[in-house]
OpenMM code with the backbone's topology and positions (N, CA, C; nanometers):
from openmm import Vec3, app, unit

residues = "MET GLU ASN ASP ASP LEU TYR PRO SER GLY HIS GLU SER HIS LYS ILE ASN ALA PRO GLU PRO LYS LYS ASP ALA ALA LYS VAL PHE HIS ASN ILE GLU SER ASP ASN ASP THR LEU GLU PRO GLN ASN PHE GLY PRO ASP SER GLY THR ILE ASN ALA ASN ASP PRO SER GLU LEU GLU TYR TRP ALA ASN GLU LEU GLN ILE SER SER GLY GLU LEU LYS ALA THR ILE ILE LEU VAL SER ASN LYS VAL SER ASP ILE ARG LYS TYR LEU SER VAL".split()
positions = [
    Vec3(-15.2895, -8.1218, 10.2357),
    Vec3(-15.2331, -8.1025, 10.0979),
    Vec3(-15.1688, -7.9698, 10.0787),
    Vec3(-15.0625, -7.9564, 10.0326),
    Vec3(-15.0056, -7.8220, 10.0085),
    Vec3(-15.0149, -7.7795, 9.8610),
    Vec3(-15.0205, -7.6412, 9.8558),
    Vec3(-15.0267, -7.5846, 9.7256),
    Vec3(-14.9364, -7.6424, 9.6097),
    Vec3(-14.8181, -7.6902, 9.6421),
    Vec3(-14.7223, -7.7543, 9.5675),
    Vec3(-14.7728, -7.8622, 9.5067),
    Vec3(-14.8625, -7.9332, 9.5674),
    Vec3(-14.9157, -8.0699, 9.5244),
    Vec3(-15.0257, -8.0577, 9.4063),
    Vec3(-15.0796, -7.9415, 9.4048),
    Vec3(-15.1844, -7.9058, 9.3088),
    Vec3(-15.1306, -7.8893, 9.1642),
    Vec3(-15.0190, -7.8471, 9.1441),
    Vec3(-14.9509, -7.8057, 9.0316),
    Vec3(-14.8300, -7.8934, 8.9901),
    Vec3(-14.8143, -7.9231, 8.8592),
    Vec3(-14.6894, -7.9929, 8.8245),
    Vec3(-14.5751, -7.9399, 8.8445),
    Vec3(-14.4619, -7.9978, 8.8800),
    Vec3(-14.3461, -7.9319, 8.9226),
    Vec3(-14.2921, -7.8344, 8.8052),
    Vec3(-14.2458, -7.7284, 8.8515),
    Vec3(-14.1935, -7.6379, 8.7706),
    Vec3(-14.3109, -7.5211, 8.7465),
    Vec3(-14.4387, -7.5549, 8.7649),
    Vec3(-14.5494, -7.4630, 8.7513),
    Vec3(-14.5499, -7.3397, 8.8292),
    Vec3(-14.5434, -7.2303, 8.7808),
    Vec3(-14.5353, -7.0935, 8.8805),
    Vec3(-14.6555, -7.0261, 8.8985),
    Vec3(-14.7656, -7.0714, 8.8390),
    Vec3(-14.8759, -6.9849, 8.8342),
    Vec3(-14.9466, -6.9825, 8.9917),
    Vec3(-14.9044, -7.0602, 9.0772),
    Vec3(-14.9766, -7.0667, 9.2029),
    Vec3(-14.8975, -6.9660, 9.3094),
    Vec3(-14.7874, -6.9063, 9.2653),
    Vec3(-14.7002, -6.8282, 9.3399),
    Vec3(-14.7348, -6.6942, 9.3231),
    Vec3(-14.7554, -6.6279, 9.4197),
    Vec3(-14.7750, -6.4804, 9.4309),
    Vec3(-14.6521, -6.3854, 9.4296),
    Vec3(-14.6576, -6.2844, 9.3718),
    Vec3(-14.5314, -6.1799, 9.3675),
    Vec3(-14.5656, -6.0875, 9.4746),
    Vec3(-14.5575, -6.1204, 9.6086),
    Vec3(-14.5873, -6.0308, 9.7191),
    Vec3(-14.4690, -6.0528, 9.8133),
    Vec3(-14.4573, -5.9514, 9.8813),
    Vec3(-14.3499, -5.9643, 9.9834),
    Vec3(-14.4119, -6.0569, 10.0928),
    Vec3(-14.2983, -6.1265, 10.1718),
    Vec3(-14.3492, -6.1925, 10.2784),
    Vec3(-14.3821, -6.1224, 10.3985),
    Vec3(-14.4813, -6.1539, 10.4647),
    Vec3(-14.5340, -6.0653, 10.5768),
    Vec3(-14.4213, -6.0740, 10.6786),
    Vec3(-14.4025, -5.9582, 10.7583),
    Vec3(-14.3199, -5.9392, 10.8604),
    Vec3(-14.3491, -6.0501, 10.9718),
    Vec3(-14.2775, -6.1108, 11.0365),
    Vec3(-14.2822, -6.2095, 11.1359),
    Vec3(-14.3551, -6.1709, 11.2565),
    Vec3(-14.3325, -6.0197, 11.2859),
    Vec3(-14.4147, -5.9624, 11.4073),
    Vec3(-14.5423, -5.9165, 11.3741),
    Vec3(-14.5856, -5.9160, 11.2420),
    Vec3(-14.7127, -5.8440, 11.2144),
    Vec3(-14.8466, -5.9080, 11.2620),
    Vec3(-14.8193, -6.0483, 11.3027),
    Vec3(-14.9261, -6.1268, 11.3669),
    Vec3(-14.9368, -6.0869, 11.5158),
    Vec3(-14.8317, -6.0170, 11.5734),
    Vec3(-14.8434, -5.9939, 11.7016),
    Vec3(-14.8922, -5.8409, 11.7556),
    Vec3(-14.9330, -5.7756, 11.6344),
    Vec3(-14.9689, -5.6264, 11.6585),
    Vec3(-15.1095, -5.6288, 11.6912),
    Vec3(-15.1553, -5.5841, 11.7947),
    Vec3(-15.2933, -5.5746, 11.8511),
    Vec3(-15.3298, -5.4077, 11.8585),
    Vec3(-15.4733, -5.3975, 11.8263),
    Vec3(-15.5082, -5.2716, 11.8307),
    Vec3(-15.6035, -5.2477, 11.9398),
    Vec3(-15.6089, -5.1399, 11.9993),
    Vec3(-15.6877, -5.1139, 12.1266),
    Vec3(-15.8277, -5.1014, 12.0561),
    Vec3(-15.9207, -5.1789, 12.1200),
    Vec3(-16.0687, -5.1644, 12.0873),
    Vec3(-16.1338, -5.0433, 12.1663),
    Vec3(-16.2015, -4.9498, 12.0954),
    Vec3(-16.2531, -4.8353, 12.1578),
    Vec3(-16.3920, -4.8839, 12.2224),
    Vec3(-16.4082, -4.8286, 12.3325),
    Vec3(-16.5465, -4.8542, 12.3986),
    Vec3(-16.6426, -4.7752, 12.3232),
    Vec3(-16.7579, -4.8400, 12.3291),
    Vec3(-16.8919, -4.7697, 12.2665),
    Vec3(-16.9739, -4.7364, 12.3875),
    Vec3(-16.9405, -4.7336, 12.5019),
    Vec3(-17.0325, -4.6950, 12.6106),
    Vec3(-17.1057, -4.5811, 12.5929),
    Vec3(-17.0179, -4.4858, 12.5350),
    Vec3(-17.0903, -4.3388, 12.5191),
    Vec3(-17.1870, -4.3250, 12.3906),
    Vec3(-17.1837, -4.4392, 12.3224),
    Vec3(-17.2921, -4.4323, 12.2108),
    Vec3(-17.4108, -4.5107, 12.2208),
    Vec3(-17.4041, -4.6010, 12.3365),
    Vec3(-17.5210, -4.6875, 12.3667),
    Vec3(-17.6267, -4.6239, 12.4373),
    Vec3(-17.7363, -4.6594, 12.4161),
    Vec3(-17.8396, -4.5983, 12.4844),
    Vec3(-17.8417, -4.6517, 12.6440),
    Vec3(-17.8705, -4.5622, 12.7433),
    Vec3(-17.8747, -4.6222, 12.8773),
    Vec3(-17.9865, -4.7175, 12.8921),
    Vec3(-17.9775, -4.8106, 12.9899),
    Vec3(-18.0722, -4.9058, 13.0339),
    Vec3(-18.2051, -4.8428, 13.0862),
    Vec3(-18.1981, -4.7636, 13.1657),
    Vec3(-18.3014, -4.6920, 13.2154),
    Vec3(-18.3362, -4.5547, 13.1901),
    Vec3(-18.4404, -4.5254, 13.1234),
    Vec3(-18.4758, -4.3999, 13.0929),
    Vec3(-18.5625, -4.3214, 13.1905),
    Vec3(-18.6019, -4.3926, 13.2813),
    Vec3(-18.6948, -4.3257, 13.3917),
    Vec3(-18.8312, -4.3238, 13.3374),
    Vec3(-18.9256, -4.2347, 13.3641),
    Vec3(-19.0497, -4.2440, 13.3286),
    Vec3(-19.0805, -4.2250, 13.1715),
    Vec3(-18.9741, -4.1863, 13.0980),
    Vec3(-18.9784, -4.1671, 12.9736),
    Vec3(-18.9200, -4.2802, 12.8836),
    Vec3(-18.9249, -4.4058, 12.9382),
    Vec3(-18.8465, -4.5217, 12.8999),
    Vec3(-18.9072, -4.5969, 12.7734),
    Vec3(-19.0092, -4.5505, 12.7067),
    Vec3(-19.0648, -4.5804, 12.5856),
    Vec3(-19.1890, -4.6771, 12.6300),
    Vec3(-19.1968, -4.7122, 12.7565),
    Vec3(-19.3260, -4.7818, 12.7924),
    Vec3(-19.3846, -4.7217, 12.9087),
    Vec3(-19.5077, -4.7344, 12.9430),
    Vec3(-19.5817, -4.6646, 13.0545),
    Vec3(-19.6321, -4.7899, 13.1454),
    Vec3(-19.5925, -4.7745, 13.2734),
    Vec3(-19.6276, -4.8452, 13.3716),
    Vec3(-19.7699, -4.8109, 13.4224),
    Vec3(-19.8640, -4.8795, 13.3753),
    Vec3(-20.0076, -4.8359, 13.4266),
    Vec3(-20.0200, -4.8679, 13.5885),
    Vec3(-19.9582, -4.9287, 13.6410),
    Vec3(-19.9483, -4.9572, 13.7895),
    Vec3(-19.8826, -4.8522, 13.8866),
    Vec3(-19.8125, -4.7628, 13.8090),
    Vec3(-19.7364, -4.6395, 13.8753),
    Vec3(-19.8302, -4.5249, 13.8603),
    Vec3(-19.8880, -4.4709, 13.9628),
    Vec3(-19.9767, -4.3670, 13.9504),
    Vec3(-19.8939, -4.2176, 13.9078),
    Vec3(-19.7973, -4.2167, 13.9615),
    Vec3(-19.7159, -4.0894, 13.9033),
    Vec3(-19.6937, -4.0935, 13.7524),
    Vec3(-19.6375, -4.2192, 13.7017),
    Vec3(-19.5980, -4.2301, 13.5764),
    Vec3(-19.7227, -4.2297, 13.4794),
    Vec3(-19.8441, -4.2775, 13.5298),
    Vec3(-19.9635, -4.2753, 13.4444),
    Vec3(-20.0158, -4.1192, 13.4422),
    Vec3(-20.0028, -4.0516, 13.5523),
    Vec3(-20.0482, -3.9286, 13.5576),
    Vec3(-19.9488, -3.8212, 13.4620),
    Vec3(-19.8121, -3.8516, 13.4733),
    Vec3(-19.7065, -3.7791, 13.3900),
    Vec3(-19.7617, -3.8075, 13.2378),
    Vec3(-19.7917, -3.9251, 13.1864),
    Vec3(-19.8084, -3.9554, 13.0508),
    Vec3(-19.9589, -3.9017, 13.0163),
    Vec3(-20.0527, -3.9137, 13.1101),
    Vec3(-20.1746, -3.8713, 13.0958),
    Vec3(-20.1678, -3.7139, 13.0359),
    Vec3(-20.0979, -3.6331, 13.1306),
    Vec3(-20.0888, -3.5005, 13.1039),
    Vec3(-20.0027, -3.4619, 12.9790),
    Vec3(-19.8950, -3.5436, 12.9449),
    Vec3(-19.8167, -3.5384, 12.8321),
    Vec3(-19.8925, -3.5664, 12.7103),
    Vec3(-19.9890, -3.6573, 12.7026),
    Vec3(-20.0747, -3.6853, 12.5819),
    Vec3(-20.2046, -3.6172, 12.5999),
    Vec3(-20.2254, -3.5252, 12.6914),
    Vec3(-20.3516, -3.4371, 12.7008),
    Vec3(-20.4807, -3.5408, 12.7018),
    Vec3(-20.4675, -3.6413, 12.7828),
    Vec3(-20.5805, -3.7278, 12.8195),
    Vec3(-20.6014, -3.7546, 12.9466),
    Vec3(-20.7230, -3.8139, 12.9953),
    Vec3(-20.7360, -3.8509, 13.1267),
    Vec3(-20.6562, -3.9794, 13.1574),
    Vec3(-20.6358, -4.0030, 13.2901),
    Vec3(-20.5538, -4.1273, 13.3339),
    Vec3(-20.6573, -4.2498, 13.3039),
    Vec3(-20.7810, -4.2384, 13.3047),
    Vec3(-20.8723, -4.3468, 13.2617),
    Vec3(-20.8642, -4.3785, 13.1159),
    Vec3(-20.8572, -4.2603, 13.0423),
    Vec3(-20.8381, -4.2900, 12.8906),
    Vec3(-20.7030, -4.3372, 12.8486),
    Vec3(-20.6023, -4.3246, 12.9336),
    Vec3(-20.4682, -4.3748, 12.9094),
    Vec3(-20.4763, -4.5228, 12.9504),
    Vec3(-20.5310, -4.5561, 13.0690),
    Vec3(-20.5351, -4.7019, 13.0857),
    Vec3(-20.6118, -4.7909, 12.9904),
    Vec3(-20.7200, -4.7276, 12.9478),
    Vec3(-20.7949, -4.7849, 12.8333),
    Vec3(-20.6994, -4.8114, 12.7110),
    Vec3(-20.6331, -4.7117, 12.6714),
    Vec3(-20.5572, -4.7220, 12.5514),
    Vec3(-20.4569, -4.8268, 12.5747),
    Vec3(-20.3815, -4.8245, 12.6848),
    Vec3(-20.2778, -4.9292, 12.7149),
    Vec3(-20.3336, -5.0566, 12.7130),
    Vec3(-20.4710, -5.0817, 12.7553),
    Vec3(-20.5309, -5.2194, 12.7318),
    Vec3(-20.5537, -5.2576, 12.5905),
    Vec3(-20.5996, -5.1463, 12.5238),
    Vec3(-20.6513, -5.1709, 12.3859),
    Vec3(-20.5256, -5.1816, 12.2824),
    Vec3(-20.4245, -5.1083, 12.3009),
    Vec3(-20.3072, -5.0841, 12.2237),
    Vec3(-20.1880, -5.1728, 12.2742),
    Vec3(-20.1241, -5.1139, 12.3575),
    Vec3(-20.0100, -5.1735, 12.4244),
    Vec3(-19.9552, -5.0459, 12.5217),
    Vec3(-19.8462, -5.0842, 12.5982),
    Vec3(-19.7911, -4.9890, 12.6937),
    Vec3(-19.6582, -4.9091, 12.6369),
    Vec3(-19.6480, -4.9312, 12.5005),
    Vec3(-19.5447, -4.8601, 12.4348),
    Vec3(-19.5906, -4.7204, 12.3988),
    Vec3(-19.4987, -4.6231, 12.4339),
    Vec3(-19.5411, -4.4813, 12.4034),
    Vec3(-19.5635, -4.4525, 12.2660),
    Vec3(-19.4754, -4.5136, 12.1690),
    Vec3(-19.4764, -4.4888, 12.0194),
    Vec3(-19.6252, -4.5467, 11.9725),
    Vec3(-19.6615, -4.6668, 12.0398),
    Vec3(-19.7881, -4.7334, 11.9817),
    Vec3(-19.8924, -4.6420, 12.0421),
    Vec3(-19.8951, -4.5828, 12.1484),
    Vec3(-20.0060, -4.5071, 12.2136),
    Vec3(-20.0166, -4.3759, 12.1453),
    Vec3(-19.9064, -4.3198, 12.1153),
    Vec3(-19.9057, -4.1783, 12.0355),
    Vec3(-19.9581, -4.1986, 11.8880),
    Vec3(-19.9256, -4.3189, 11.8202),
    Vec3(-19.9816, -4.3398, 11.6957),
    Vec3(-20.1374, -4.3489, 11.6995),
    Vec3(-20.1747, -4.4350, 11.7871),
    Vec3(-20.3117, -4.4736, 11.8165),
    Vec3(-20.3881, -4.3275, 11.8413),
    Vec3(-20.3401, -4.2377, 11.9303),
    Vec3(-20.3971, -4.1219, 11.9602),
    Vec3(-20.3743, -4.0235, 11.8619),
    Vec3(-20.2913, -4.0499, 11.7686),
    Vec3(-20.2410, -3.9580, 11.6669),
    Vec3(-20.2102, -3.8329, 11.7183),
    Vec3(-20.1198, -3.8284, 11.8356),
    Vec3(-20.0624, -3.7293, 11.9043),
    Vec3(-19.9218, -3.6741, 11.8457),
] * unit.nanometer
topology = app.Topology()
chain = topology.addChain("A")
for resn in residues:
    res = topology.addResidue(resn, chain)
    for name in ("N", "CA", "C"):
        topology.addAtom(name, app.Element.getBySymbol(name[0]), res)
């Protein structure tokens, strides 16, 4: 159904006083910018936001960083989670 069928003949209210779009306007493409430089990398290393309790070097690093023993850190991971933010909140560091 076309717009002309909605109004009685001679009725002009459905027409817009706008210029016709250019025929080539639909063919204009814009380059999409890459956002790779704003995305966080996939791998942060030992500072990835989680602690791997099975990796002795990572466990030692975070135990020193949080100023607790490796055993206390393992216990905290079991009690809370392995997310650094959750562990910091639990320890109030």
